[in-house]
C-alpha positions in Angstrom: -0.1 0.0 0.1 1.4 3.4 -1.2 1.9 6.0 1.5 -0.9 8.1 -0.1 -3.5 5.1 0.4 -2.1 4.7 3.9 -3.3 8.3 4.6 -6.4 7.8 2.8 -7.2 4.8 4.6 -6.4 6.7 8.2 -8.7 10.0 6.9 -11.5 7.3 6.4 -11.2 5.6 9.4 -11.1 8.9 11.7 -14.5 10.1 9.6 -16.1 6.9 10.1 -15.3 6.9 14.0 -16.2 10.5 14.2 -19.8 10.0 12.4 -20.3 7.0 14.7 -19.5 8.7 18.1 -21.2 11.9 17.2 -23.8 11.9 14.8 -26.6 11.6 17.7 -25.0 14.4 19.8 -23.7 17.1 17.3 -26.5 19.7 18.0 -27.0 19.0 21.5 -26.7 22.2 23.9 -23.9 21.9 26.5 -25.4 19.3 28.8 -24.6 16.3 31.2 -21.0 15.9 32.5 -19.4 19.3 32.9 -22.0 21.1 31.3 -21.1 24.0 33.2 -17.9 24.3 32.1 -18.9 23.6 28.4 -21.5 26.2 28.7 -19.2 28.8 29.6 -16.9 28.3 26.6 -20.3 28.2 24.5 -21.0 31.6 25.9 -17.6 33.0 25.1 -18.4 32.4 21.5 -21.6 33.9 21.8 -20.2 36.8 23.6 -17.8 37.3 20.5 -20.5 37.0 18.0 -22.8 39.7 19.9 -19.5 42.1 20.5 -18.6 42.3 17.0 -15.8 39.9 17.2 -13.8 42.0 19.6 -11.1 39.3 20.4 -9.5 41.4 23.1 -12.5 41.6 25.1 -13.9 38.0 25.7 -17.3 38.1 27.2 -20.0 35.6 28.6 -23.6 36.5 29.9 -22.5 36.8 33.6 -22.2 40.1 35.2 -21.0 38.3 38.2 -17.5 36.9 38.4 -16.2 34.2 40.6 -20.0 33.2 40.9 -18.9 30.3 43.5 -17.2 32.5 45.7 -19.8 35.3 45.7 -18.6 36.6 49.2 -15.3 37.7 47.8 -17.2 40.3 45.7 -18.9 42.8 47.4 -20.4 44.3 44.5 -21.4 42.9 40.9 -19.7 43.8 38.1 -21.5 46.2 35.3 -20.1 44.3 32.5 -19.7 40.7 31.4 -15.8 40.8 30.0 -14.0 38.2 31.7 -10.1 36.9 31.8 -9.7 33.6 30.0 -6.7 32.1 28.4 -6.1 32.9 24.7 -9.8 32.2 23.6 -9.0 31.5 19.7 -11.2 28.5 19.9 -13.9 30.2 21.2 -13.4 33.1 18.9 -13.2 31.3 15.4 -16.6 29.4 16.1 -18.0 32.9 16.7 -16.5 33.8 13.4 -18.4 31.4 11.7 -21.8 31.7 13.5 -21.3 35.6 12.4 -20.9 34.8 8.7 -23.6 31.9 8.6 -26.0 33.9 11.0 -26.4 30.3 12.9 -25.4 30.6 16.6 -26.5 27.2 17.6 -24.3 24.8 19.3 -23.7 22.9 16.1 -21.1 25.4 15.0 -19.2 25.3 17.8 -19.2 21.2 18.0 -18.3 20.6 14.5 -15.5 23.0 14.8 -14.0 21.0 17.8 -14.8 17.7 15.9 -12.9 18.9 12.9 -9.8 19.9 14.9 -9.9 16.6 16.5 -9.8 14.9 13.1 -6.8 17.0 12.2 -5.1 15.9 15.3 -5.7 12.4 15.0 -4.3 12.5 11.3 -1.3 14.0 12.3 -1.1 11.6 15.3 -1.3 8.7 12.6 1.5 10.6 10.6 3.7 11.0 13.6 3.4 7.3 14.6 4.4 6.4 10.9 7.2 8.5 11.2 8.8 6.8 14.1 7.6 3.4 13.6 7.6 3.0 9.8 4.7 0.8 10.4 1.1 1.3 8.9 -0.3 -1.4 11.0 1.3 -0.1 14.1 0.1 3.5 13.1 -3.4 2.6 12.7 -3.5 0.5 16.0 -2.1 3.8 18.0 -4.6 5.9 15.8 -7.6 3.7 16.9 -6.3 3.4 20.5 -6.2 7.1 20.7 -9.6 7.8 19.1 -11.4 5.3 21.3 -10.6 6.6 24.7 -13.9 7.5 26.4 -12.9 10.6 27.9 -11.2 11.7 24.4 -14.5 10.9 22.6 -17.0 12.6 24.8 -14.9 16.0 24.7 -14.2 15.3 21.0 -17.2 17.1 19.5 -17.7 19.2 22.7 -16.6 23.0 23.6 -13.4 22.6 25.6 -10.1 24.2 24.1 -8.4 21.0 25.3 -9.2 19.0 22.1 -7.6 22.0 19.7 -4.9 22.4 22.1 -4.2 18.5 22.1 -4.2 18.7 18.4 -1.9 21.5 17.9 0.4 19.5 20.4 0.3 16.6 18.2 1.2 18.8 15.6 3.9 20.2 17.0 5.6 17.2 18.1 5.1 15.7 14.4 6.8 18.7 12.8 9.5 18.7 15.7 10.2 14.8 14.7 10.3 16.0 11.1 12.8 18.6 12.3 15.0 15.8 14.1 14.8 13.6 10.9 16.3 16.3 8.5 17.5 19.3 10.4 15.3 21.8 8.3 14.9 24.6 10.9 11.5 25.5 9.4 9.9 22.4 10.7 11.2 23.7 14.2 9.8 26.9 13.7 6.4 25.8 13.0 6.5 23.2 15.7 7.2 26.2 18.1 4.0 27.9 16.7 1.5 25.1 17.0 2.9 24.4 20.5 2.9 28.0 21.6 -1.0 28.3 20.4 -1.6 25.0 22.5 0.0 26.3 25.6 -1.7 29.8 25.3 -5.2 28.3 25.0 -4.6 25.8 27.7 -1.9 26.3 30.2 -1.0 22.5 30.6 0.3 22.1 27.1 2.7 24.1 28.0 4.2 20.7 29.1 5.0 19.6 25.7 6.4 23.0 24.8 8.9 22.9 27.6 9.7 19.5 27.0 10.8 20.1 23.3 12.7 23.6 24.6 14.6 21.6 27.1 15.3 18.8 24.9 16.8 21.1 22.2 18.5 22.9 24.9 20.6 19.7 25.5 21.0 19.0 21.9 22.4 22.7 21.7 24.8 22.0 24.8 26.0 18.7 23.5 27.1 20.3 20.2 24.3 18.5 18.0 22.7 21.8 16.6 23.3 25.4 16.8 21.8 27.8 18.8 21.1 31.0 16.9 18.7 29.5 14.3 16.5 28.6 17.5 17.0 31.8 19.5 14.4 33.8 17.6 11.5 31.5 17.3 12.2 30.5 20.7 12.3 34.3 22.1 9.0 34.9 20.2 7.2 31.9 21.7 7.8 33.1 25.5 7.4 36.8 24.5 3.8 35.7 22.8 3.1 33.7 25.9 4.2 36.4 28.6 2.4 38.9 26.5 -1.1 37.3 26.8 -0.5 36.3 30.5 0.2 40.0 31.4 -3.0 41.0 29.6 -4.9 38.2 31.1 -3.6 39.6 34.3 -4.9 42.8 33.2 -8.4 41.6 32.3 -8.7 40.0 35.9 -7.5 42.8 37.7 -9.8 45.2 35.7 -12.9 43.1 35.0 -12.5 39.7 37.0 -12.9 36.1 35.6 -15.4 33.4 35.7 -12.7 30.8 35.1 -10.3 29.2 37.8 -7.0 31.0 38.0 -5.6 29.5 41.0 -3.7 26.3 42.2 -5.5 23.2 44.3 -3.0 21.2 45.7 -3.7 18.5 48.1 -3.5 19.8 52.0 -1.7 16.7 53.0 0.0 13.3 51.6 -2.7 11.4 53.0 -5.3 13.6 51.3 -3.4 13.4 48.1 -3.7 9.4 48.2 -7.3 9.5 49.1 -8.0 12.2 45.9 -5.8 9.8 43.5 -7.9 6.9 44.9 -11.3 8.7 44.1 -10.2 10.1 40.8 -9.4 6.2 39.7 -12.7 5.3 40.9 -14.6 8.1 39.3 -12.7 8.1 36.1 -10.2 5.2 35.7 -12.3 3.3 33.0 -13.1 6.4 31.4 -9.6 7.7 30.6 -9.2 4.3 28.8 -11.5 0.9 28.7 -10.2 -2.3 30.1 -9.0 -3.5 26.5 -7.1 0.0 26.4 -5.4 -0.9 29.6 -4.8 -4.7 28.6 -3.4 -3.8 25.5 -1.0 -1.1 26.9 0.2 -3.8 29.5 0.9 -6.2 26.7 2.8 -4.0 24.7 4.7 -2.9 27.9 5.6 -6.6 28.8 6.2 -7.6 24.7 8.7 -4.5 24.4 10.4 -5.5 27.8 10.9 -9.0 26.5 12.2 -8.1 23.5 14.6 -5.9 24.9 15.8 -8.4 27.6 16.4 -11.2 25.0 18.4 -9.0 22.7 16.2 -9.6 20.0 15.9 -5.9 19.2 17.4 -2.9 20.2 16.6 0.8 20.7 17.8 3.0 18.1 19.5 6.5 19.0 16.3 8.2 17.4 13.9 6.3 19.5 16.1 7.2 22.5 14.8 10.8 21.8 11.3 9.7 21.5 11.7 8.1 25.0 13.2 11.3 26.7 10.6 13.5 25.2 7.9 11.2 27.0 9.8 11.1 30.2 10.2 14.7 30.4 6.5 15.2 29.7 5.6 12.8 32.3 7.4 14.7 34.8 5.9 17.8 33.8 2.4 16.2 34.0 3.3 14.9 37.7 4.2 18.5 38.6 1.0 19.9 37.4 -1.1 17.3 38.9 0.4 18.1 42.3 -0.6 21.7 42.1 -4.0 20.8 40.8 -4.6 17.3 42.5 -8.1 18.7 44.0 -9.5 19.3 40.5 -8.9 15.5 39.3 -11.7 13.8 41.2 -14.1 16.3 39.4 -12.7 17.1 36.5 -12.1 14.4 33.9 -11.0 16.2 31.1 -7.8 17.2 33.1 -6.4 13.8 32.1 -6.6 14.9 28.5 -4.8 18.1 29.7 -1.9 16.1 31.2 -1.4 12.4 31.1 -3.0 11.4 27.5 -0.7 12.9 25.2 2.4 11.3 26.9 0.7 7.8 27.2 -0.1 8.0 23.6 3.4 8.9 22.8 4.9 6.1 25.5 2.3 3.7 23.0 4.4 5.1 20.0 7.9 4.2 21.6 6.7 0.7 22.9 5.7 -0.5 19.2 8.7 0.8 17.8 10.5 -1.9 19.8 8.5 -4.6 18.5 9.6 -5.7 15.2 6.9 -6.8 12.7 7.7 -9.3 9.9 6.4 -8.1 6.6 4.6 -10.9 4.7 1.2 -11.6 3.0 0.3 -14.0 5.8 1.5 -11.8 8.8 -0.1 -8.9 7.4 -3.5 -10.6 7.5 -2.9 -11.8 11.0 -2.0 -8.0 12.0 -5.0 -6.7 10.2 -7.3 -9.5 11.9 -5.7 -8.6 15.4 -6.3 -5.0 14.7 -9.8 -5.4 13.9 -11.0 -7.3 16.8 -9.2 -5.1 19.3 -10.7 -2.2 17.4 -14.2 -3.6 17.8 -14.0 -4.0 21.4 -12.6 -0.4 21.9 -15.1 1.1 19.6 -18.1 -0.6 21.2 -17.1 0.6 24.4 -16.8 4.1 23.1 -20.2 3.9 21.9 -21.8 2.7 24.9 -19.6 5.3 26.9 -21.3 8.0 25.0 -24.9 7.0 25.7 -24.2 6.1 29.5 -22.6 9.8 29.9 -25.9 10.9 28.8 -28.1 9.2 31.4 -30.0 11.7 33.5 -32.4 11.7 36.3 -34.1 13.5 39.0 -30.5 14.3 40.5 -29.4 15.9 37.1 -30.2 19.5 38.2 -28.5 20.8 35.1 -30.7 18.9 32.8 -33.5 20.1 34.9 -32.3 23.6 34.6 -31.7 23.5 30.7 -35.2 21.8 30.4 -36.9 24.6 32.3 -35.2 27.4 30.9 -35.5 26.3 27.1 -37.8 28.6 25.2 -37.2 31.6 27.7 -35.6 33.9 25.1 -39.2 33.7 23.2 -41.2 33.6 26.4 -39.6 37.0 27.7 -39.6 38.6 24.2 -43.4 37.8 24.2 -44.0 39.8 27.6 -42.0 42.4 26.1 -39.0 42.2 28.4 -36.2 44.1 26.6 -32.9 42.2 25.5 -30.9 44.6 27.4 -32.6 43.8 30.7 -30.3 42.5 33.5 -31.5 39.4 35.1 -30.6 37.9 38.7 -31.2 34.5 38.6 -31.9 32.9 42.0 -30.6 28.9 42.4 -28.8 29.4 38.7 -27.1 26.1 39.2 -24.8 27.2 36.5 -22.9 30.5 35.6 -24.1 30.9 32.0 -26.7 28.2 31.3 -29.9 29.9 32.4 -28.6 33.3 30.7 -27.9 31.9 27.5 -31.2 30.3 27.3 -32.8 33.7 28.0 -30.3 35.5 25.5 -29.9 38.1 28.3 -27.0 38.9 31.0 -27.3 38.7 34.5 -26.1 37.7 37.8 -26.1 33.9 38.4 -26.5 33.3 42.2 -25.0 29.7 42.4 -25.0 29.1 46.2 -28.4 29.5 47.9 -27.8 31.3 51.0 -29.7 33.7 52.9 -27.2 36.5 53.0 -26.3 35.8 49.4 -29.7 36.4 48.4 -30.4 39.2 50.7 -27.0 41.0 49.3 -28.0 40.1 45.4 -31.6 41.6 46.0 -29.6 44.8 46.6 -28.0 44.9 43.1 -28.7 46.9 40.1 -31.1 44.6 38.0 -34.4 44.5 36.1 -35.9 41.1 36.8 -35.4 38.2 39.4 -36.1 34.8 37.9 -36.2 31.5 39.4 -37.2 27.7 38.6 -40.7 27.0 40.1 -39.8 23.4 40.5 -36.9 24.0 43.1 -38.3 27.5 44.5 -39.6 25.9 47.7 -36.7 23.4 48.2 -33.5 25.6 47.3 -34.7 29.6 47.8 -38.0 29.5 50.2 -36.5 27.0 52.6 -33.4 29.1 53.3 -35.1 32.6 52.6 -38.7 32.4 53.5 -38.9 36.1 53.6 -38.2 36.4 49.9 -41.8 36.1 49.2 -42.4 39.7 50.8 -39.4 41.3 49.0 -40.3 40.5 45.3 -43.6 40.2 43.5 -44.3 37.9 40.3 -45.2 39.3 37.0 -45.2 36.4 34.7 -44.9 32.9 35.2 -44.8 30.1 32.2 -45.0 27.1 34.8 -41.3 26.5 34.8 -39.6 29.8 35.5 -41.2 32.8 37.6 -40.2 36.2 36.5 -40.4 38.6 39.3 -39.6 42.5 40.4 -38.7 43.8 43.3 -41.3 44.9 45.7 -42.0 48.6 46.5 -42.4 47.8 49.9 -42.2 44.7 51.9 -45.5 43.2 51.6 -47.3 40.5 53.9 -47.5 38.1 51.3 -48.6 34.5 51.8 -46.7 31.7 50.2 -49.8 30.3 48.3 -50.5 33.8 47.2 -47.0 34.3 45.9 -47.0 30.7 44.1 -50.0 31.7 42.5 -51.9 28.7 43.9 -54.7 30.9 45.3 -55.7 31.3 41.8 -55.6 27.7 40.6 -57.9 25.1 41.4 -57.5 22.0 43.4 -58.3 19.0 41.8 -57.3 16.5 44.2 -55.8 16.2 47.8 -54.9 13.8 50.3 -53.6 14.3 53.8 -52.3 11.9 56.5 -53.1 13.3 60.1 -52.8 9.7 61.9 -56.1 11.0 63.9 -58.4 9.9 61.3 -59.6 6.8 59.1 -57.7 6.6 56.0 -58.4 5.0 52.4 -56.5 2.2 51.2 -54.3 4.3 48.9 -52.0 5.0 52.2 -49.4 2.4 53.1 -46.6 1.9 55.8 -48.9 3.7 58.6 -46.9 3.4 62.0 -48.3 5.7 64.5 -47.6 6.8 67.8 -49.7 8.8 70.5 -46.6 9.5 72.5 -46.0 12.6 70.2 -47.7 14.6 67.9 -47.7 17.9 66.0 -51.6 18.5 65.9 -54.4 16.3 67.3 -53.1 13.0 69.6 -51.2 11.0 67.1 -48.2 11.3 64.9 -46.4 8.4 62.3 -42.9 7.4 63.0 -40.0 6.0 61.1 -37.2 4.3 62.8 -33.6 3.6 61.1 -34.4 -0.2 60.3 -37.3 0.8 58.0 -36.2 1.4 54.4 -39.6 3.0 53.3 -41.8 4.9 55.4 -45.4 6.4 54.8 -46.6 5.9 51.1 -49.5 6.9 49.2 -49.9 5.1 46.0 -52.5 4.7 43.6 -53.4 3.7 39.9 -56.6 5.8 40.0 -55.7 9.5 39.8 -57.5 10.7 36.6 -56.5 14.2 37.3 -52.9 13.5 36.3 -53.9 12.0 32.8 -55.6 15.2 31.7 -52.7 17.6 31.6 -49.6 18.7 33.3 -50.1 19.4 37.0 -48.6 21.1 40.0 -48.1 18.9 43.0 -47.6 20.9 46.4 -46.5 18.6 49.4 -46.3 19.7 53.0 -45.6 18.2 56.1 -44.3 18.5 59.7 -41.3 16.3 60.8 -39.4 16.1 64.2 -36.1 14.4 64.1 -33.7 12.6 66.7 -30.8 11.8 64.3 -29.5 14.1 61.6 -29.5 11.7 58.7 -31.1 11.8 55.4 -34.6 10.7 54.4 -35.9 11.6 50.8 -39.5 12.5 49.6 -40.0 11.1 46.6 -42.9 11.3 43.8 -42.8 8.6 40.8 -45.1 7.8 38.0 -44.8 4.4 36.3 -46.0 4.0 32.9 -46.8 0.5 31.4 -44.2 -0.8 33.9 -41.4 2.0 33.0 -40.6 5.0 35.3 -41.8 8.2 33.3 -41.2 10.5 36.1 -39.2 10.3 39.3 -38.2 13.6 41.3 -37.0 13.7 45.1 -35.9 16.1 47.7 -33.6 15.4 50.8 -35.1 16.1 54.0 -31.6 16.7 55.5 -31.4 19.8 53.6 -34.7 21.4 55.0 -34.5 20.1 58.8 -32.0 21.9 60.7 -32.8 21.2 64.7 -33.1 17.8 66.7 -36.2 17.3 68.9 -38.4 20.3 67.4 -41.2 20.1 64.9 -40.3 21.7 61.5 -42.3 22.2 58.4 -41.2 21.3 54.8 -43.1 22.5 51.6 -42.0 21.0 48.2 -43.4 21.6 44.7 -43.3 18.7 42.0 -44.2 19.5 38.5 -46.1 16.5 37.2 -46.2 15.5 33.7 -49.6 14.6 31.7 -49.7 10.8 32.2 -50.3 9.2 28.8 -51.1 5.6 29.4 -54.1 4.0 30.8 -51.7 1.6 32.9 -49.8 4.0 35.4 -49.1 4.2 39.1 -48.7 7.1 41.1 -46.5 7.2 44.5 -45.6 9.5 47.0 -43.5 8.1 49.6 -40.7 8.7 52.3 -37.5 6.7 51.4 -35.2 6.5 54.4 -31.9 6.5 52.6 -30.0 7.5 55.8 -31.3 5.0 58.3 -33.1 8.0 60.0 -35.4 8.1 63.2 -38.2 10.5 62.4 -41.9 11.3 63.7 -44.2 12.5 60.8 -47.3 14.6 61.2 -50.0 16.3 59.0 -48.2 14.4 56.0 -50.4 15.7 52.9 -50.5 16.9 49.2 -52.7 18.6 47.0 -52.6 18.6 43.3 -53.6 21.8 41.0 
């Protein structure tokens, strides 16, 4: 097979895998794992598209910087400009959005995906350059292209993928330079590596590795200093220039992005963090077949070296030293940012992914392959079998990473805010209105979907909400579904501070009250204006119908009347209301308002769960943790929760509301009831 045909084969494989992995997801709004980080990058692109492509004033929709550390900011910002590492990979999607008039996530995802294709193609060419083997290079290509974490971000929004691709291109060009000593390859190598480092700080590691290795060659007299001096100085100058400019942006405007180191506080903590990171992401970095293949290649290469059936060529030692330097750099960075690894899988792509792939190239250069028609068929079958396993795993991982449920607040936030831009337009709220988003859950997601700038309040604390209400904003918005559990529960006075002006049943739009009113909760929620279509309550003092289950009562305690219910730590499920005959939920979407009184002896967790099963499958499930509302021991406390029920479409259904004793709690219960509107 000619070199050209080999390259075409590699391109076909790259395109096939890209389409296979991403055709279902290429239009997705930033969602699921690390939707917050990815939506911030999407917001940057939209910011450039909205500010006439002003590269030196990157902005998102957030007027509040460092939103997680709101207490560090006495006043909100009056603009949405933010410090961020060289945002060329947010700017270019914005450019295409501008010229096409299409600002959908599709543009951004396609840009990142195409950049990944380029990186994978150059990885194949890099492997060919070192191994001189088509089969080895195809194996390395598929190994790299099917890493679950790589696949997930391959068509995403993070600058990691373009920076990774640029680093691969840079290392390929440096390898060409080592082969023929043509300085133009060295110059272009530094160009791509510098851009990678500018956009993602961790990719300074391969740049520094090549600087260091080239310095060793100069000291050994293997090459000259002067031809390298100017490009090296330019690389350093560009990095320093943008670093200083970024510091200026931080000082003047602040940043929504992390800009501090997060090392472990002790050696024991470091070990625990590493353990958690491996548990969380170990088989997301690579699959079992990846690890087995890597182990086999290590053992096989060691066997060939020890048996002296092969030897390491001088040029191959160069590759090993580069890999070694990069591993040392990655370890140093990991120590500085260790606390990020348990929660951020893409840090592996920023660090160890590239040196692992380069190590793989080094290992296969040691293992000889005999070229013959019979052997080639064997190699082809072996690669095919390994590839099928790695590809199937990658496809399944893409699906599994998109699993969602009641616990996925980000997906709920996206669903609730979807369509809000048109809704706000329809009620004549101007595009330049500033929105205060209570319980925003993510910095930019609600603001993007409203297409309005504002202040996202992430942490639900009374003092934060009180402070935010004093800021300069036009409207307050919150998700109806979480108002009682996340906002009212920590700051019940909120209902007398703001008044509702619009409500699309998912999101409420409010303004600050002119004066503190004596509002009631039901009036604020608009329940008083709605018709109650069903209700049920367990007082433990009267006869109940058969829908109530797990009724355990005592006369020793009560909030009202003479009796109350109880739940002990050895009971998995507590009081339950279950029925297959609730016609009101088959007619339309409904609002369920739950209320009850609880007295706890141990502060463990229980959950209030509402579920609907249709045709044997769960179509609705939502729960709230009582631990977030019950703060005192041995004192009755009220809990109010709101559930948005979807319309039941099947005649074969079951509705259930129950207590799930997940934390083996001891609990007293009274006046446990719900109303449906």
